[in-house]
N, C-alpha and C positions, 0 to 999 in steps of 0.2 A: 259568701254563701246566704240566703235572706232565709229564715226562719219564720215560718206563721207560728206566731206563740198564745194564739185565743181560737177557742173552737168557736165556728160558725153554726150558726142558729136557722134552722128556715122551716117553713111550713110543708107541709107535704103536696102541694101545688103552686104552681105560679112562682116556684123561685126558680133563680138563675144565678150563675157565676161565672164571669166571663163568658155570657151570651151560651152557657151549658143549661138546661134545666136539669132540676130533678126529676125521675121518672120512676114513677112508683112502682111499675112492672120491673124494673132493673133492681129495684129496693128489695122487692120480694124475693128475687131469685140471689142475689147478695147475702140475703137472710137465709138462703137455705145451706151455707156452705157450713157444716158440721165440725164441730169441733172433737166429736168422737171419731171422725171418718180423719180426721187431719193426724190426731194422735195416734189412731191405728195404721195409718199409712206410715208415719215417722216410726213407730216401733218395729214395723214389718221392714223398713227400709234399715234401720239398724240391725236387724238379725239376717241379712244377706252378708254383711262383713263389709273387709275391704273391697272396694269396686273397681281397683287399678283396671286400665283400660287394657282388654286380652285377658284379663284371667278369668276364672270359672265364677267368680261371684260376682265381676260384668256380667258376664253371659247368662248368669241367675236372676239379675237385678232386671236386664234388656225382658226376659221371656216373664218376670212378674208385673211388668208393665205392662206388656204386649196382652196379657192375660185378663188386667183390669179394664183394658178396653174393651175387649170383647164380652165381660161381664156387665158393661154397662149398657151394651145392645151395640156397638158398634161395628160393622159388619168386614168380613174381610178384605171387601176392597175398597176400602176407607184407609187401611193399614199398608202403610210403606215400610219396608224397610231397605236403608240407604246401607251398605256396608262397605268397609276402609281398610285399608293396612298401614302399617308402620313397623319397623325395625320388626321385620319378619314376624308381626303379630298381627290380628285382625279385631275387629270390631264393627256395632252397627248403631246407627242412629235409627230412633223410632219416629214414624211421621205418622200423623193420623188427619185426615182431611174433613171437613166439614163442610160443604157445600152451599155456598151463598146464593140468595135468592133473585137478586137484580144483578150482582157484579160477580158471577160464580168463576171468573179468570183472574178476581184482583184480591188479593191475601190477606189478612190480618195473620201475623205468627205469632205466638205465644210459646216462648220456649227457655229452656233450662237444663244444664247438664246433671246425666245420673251418675260419674263416676266418682268416685273418690281417691285420696291419697293417703297412706300412713294411718286410716282409721274410716271408721264407717260414715262419716260425712253426713250426719241427720243434718248441721247445719248447712253444710258446704257441696252437696247441693240436695239432699231430702229436704230441706224446707220448701225450696220452690218447686220440687217435683210433687211433693203432695200436692200443692195451692192447684199446677195444673193439672193432677188428676182429679180435684173436684169441680176446676172450671168444668172440665169435659163431662162429667158427670150432671151438672146441672144445665148445658146447653145444649145436651144431645138435640133435644128435639125442640128446641126455640129455634123459631126461624131468623135468620140475621141476614142482612142485606149483601154483606161481603163473605166471601170464605173465609172458613179459619183454620189454621193449619197449628194443631198441639205435638211441638217437636221437642223430643229428648235428647239432649246430644251425649253424647259417649266421647270422650279423650279430651275433653277440656283441660285438664290437670295436666296435661301433656303439654298445652300450646294450642289449644283451640283446633283439636285437629278433625274432630267430626265436626265439625259449624265450617271449617274452613273447608274440609271434603263437600260438603252441602253445598254451598254458595259456589265455589267451582266446579260444581259436575253437575248437579239438577238445576241451581237457580241458573247458573252459567253452563252452557256446554260450548266448547272451543269457544269462549268468548263472545258466544251470541246469547243475549238473556232470554230466560225461558218463560220468567215466573214473573208477572206483573203483583210486586209489595207495596200495599199501603203503607205499613209500619211493621218493625219488631218490634215485640213487647218482651223484655225476655226478665227472668226471675234468678237471681242466685244470692245467696248466702243472706236470707230475710228470716232466720230462726230466733235472731236474738241470744241474750246471755242469759240464763235465771238470775235474779238478785238485780238485774238492772231495770231501770223506771224506760222501759220499751212501749214509749209512746208517740215517737217518730218513725218515718218511713224515708229513707233518701229514694228521690226519684231522679233517675239518672239523667243527664242531658250531652249531648255532644256538643262538645266546645273544642274539638281537635279535629285531627285527620282530614279529611276533604271539606273545605271549608262551603262548598255547594250545598251541602245536605244540613248546615249546622241550625240555618232558620226555619226550617221543618221541623227538624227534632226537638226544638225549643218550643215551636208551639206544640206538638206533641205532648212534652214532657208538661208543659203547662196544663194540659188537657187533663193530662194524668194526674197533675194534682188537684185538680178542681174534681175530678171523679172520686178521689181518695177521700176527700174532704165531707163529698156529696154522701157517698156510701159504706162510710166506714168513720170509727171513733179516732182515727189516727191523724196526728200533725205530718207535716211534710219539709222536706226541706230539698234543695238542688245539691248534687252530686254531680262531678264530670264523669263521662262516660267512663268504668272501670275495664280493666282487661279480662273480658268474658266473652260469651258467645254471639253477643251481636256485633261485636268487632268486624267480623269477615264480611258481613252485611253493609257495617258503614265503608267500607273501604271499596266498595262496590258502588257508592252513592246512595245507598237504602237510609231511609229514614229509620230512626231508633229510638227507645227509650225502654227504661225497666226499674226496677225497683232493687235495693240494697239497704239493709240495715242500718240505722241511724248511730246506732251506739255499737264499734264495731268487737266482736268478739275474739277472744286471742287463740279460742279451741281449734279452730278448722285447719287442717292439714296436720293434725297430731289425732293422737289415739283418745284424747279427750273430746276429740266432735262425736258427743254423744248425745242419748235421748235426754238423759238427766241434765245435760248440759245445756241443753236451748230451752226456750221457753213458748210451749205449744201454743197459751194462748196470742202470742206476739202474732205467732205463723196464722193462726184463725182470723186475727183482724187483717192481715194484709191479704187473707184470702179474701174476705169480703170487698176490701178494697179492687183486687184484681178482676173479681169477678164483676163489679161496677164497670171498671175500665174496659175490660172485654167487649163486652155489651157494646159500650160508646165507639169503641172503636171499629167493631163490625158491623155496627146499627141492628141491633136487636129489635126484634118487634116489642112496640109498647101494651099490646094486647095481652091479659093476662087469659092461658090458654086453657087452664081447668084449674081443678080442685088441689091438686097434687103440687102443682108451681105454686099456689099462694099459701100454702102448707110451711112455715115456719116454727122452729122449735122455741117453744115459750121457755123452756129452762134456760136458754142463755141467759136468762137475767138473775138466773142463780148467784148468790154471793156465798162464799166460804171463809171465814174470819176467825182469826187472824192470822195471815201468812207470810212468814212463819210461827207455826203456834209449837204448844208447848204442853198443855195438858187438857186445853177443851177445843173443841172445834166447834164454830157457831156456823149454820147453815140458815141461810136467807132466803125462802120462796115466795113466789107469788102468792095471793092471799088464797087462791080458789083450790091450792095443792095442800092437799090433806095426807093423802094415800101415797109414801114413796119409799124407795128403798134405796139406801147407799152402802157402798161398799169402799175400803181402801185396799191397793194391792199395791207391791214393789214393782219395780220397773220391770220386773220378769213375768209380772202379772199372776203370782203368787196373792191368794186373798189373806189379806192380815186381820180386817175388821170388817163387821156386819152389822147394820143398825135397819130397823125399820119404822119411819115414822120418829124419830128422833132427830131435832134441829141442835143436841149440844152433847156433841160426841166425842167422849173420853179417848183421846190421844197418848194419854203419857206412859203407857206402857212400849211406845213404840221408840225405835233409837233414832239418834240424828240424822238425816239424809232426804231423800226425795222420794215421795210418793204419787200413786194416781188415785185421784178420787173420781167417782165415778156414781151418779145419782139419774135413779130411773123414776120415771111418773108418768101415766095418761100415756104409756106407749113410746115414750121418748125419753133420749139418753143424752146427761150432761156430764163432762169430763174435765176434770180442774187437775194443775198438778198443785201437791202441796209439799211444804216443807214443814219438817219436823227440829225444832232445835234443842 
């Protein structure tokens, strides 16, 4: 595997990497990924419990996802439920379709599973789920040449049941292909592990299975690496395709790629796959890379559509250190921010500390563990995970 070990620097215009150009509008939208939204989605996902396929918690997670898309403004006609059965149980995949302006019948699929096993599954795969939600929110009103399908699969942990059903009953019907797919972009286990140096993401490449689609997957995976470096601070490496939801597509000859964490956590498939054991800042950075790449794959408009689209969170540059902290937590802010509110909560949301306009917060009375720091200023919010030692 080849690892990129240096960050690539570029100007805001005229820069290209393997024929891909930096696009300011794509960066503007990538910058709209919200750390606060990521954190909230992860916590909500955790609170839904163990989402074993066919369970009540699995149904609740499905409904939570559907309600999210309705709240984003997607219409009922854009939302499709794909039910399937197994072992006398039933579950559903959720599919949201955003129609393209030039190639409405050719699809870019961004997908990930929402079921879990033996735990709440915050890394595997609340992380991918939270990013897909953010991408759908941000791109809802952004014209793209190709149609996009945002798909949340169930049954992955029981053997890719949901994605296999979708491919063999929706993409194909009686072995006749129904959907023309440009690329399948899967996100699975991108949560990192708190305490690791999570600065690199694996870009999954099809190196097996059908030989006929390997070259195309290699090209798409290189484009994913390029977009990751263009629109996020992450480094990239290549990983052979994992046993996850793009595999049924690959077996039918479709082009696949995806994200998977570089330093693999040992918490997935256990009761410890919790919010406290993931790295929400890593997920935020993967989210920016994913939004940049999805725009590239679907060919989003390069025009800036309005003031809301260019409004990024200036608080994302806030630094809170040291982390872990023992006595004093320092807050480094942009120079123009003088009036702000900062609070520390536990992972259940209980407020433990409140401070106004104080950049040196005394945390000496907090017990060792993980907490959430929330800073608000100028109508914006930024969230950071804080460790106390």
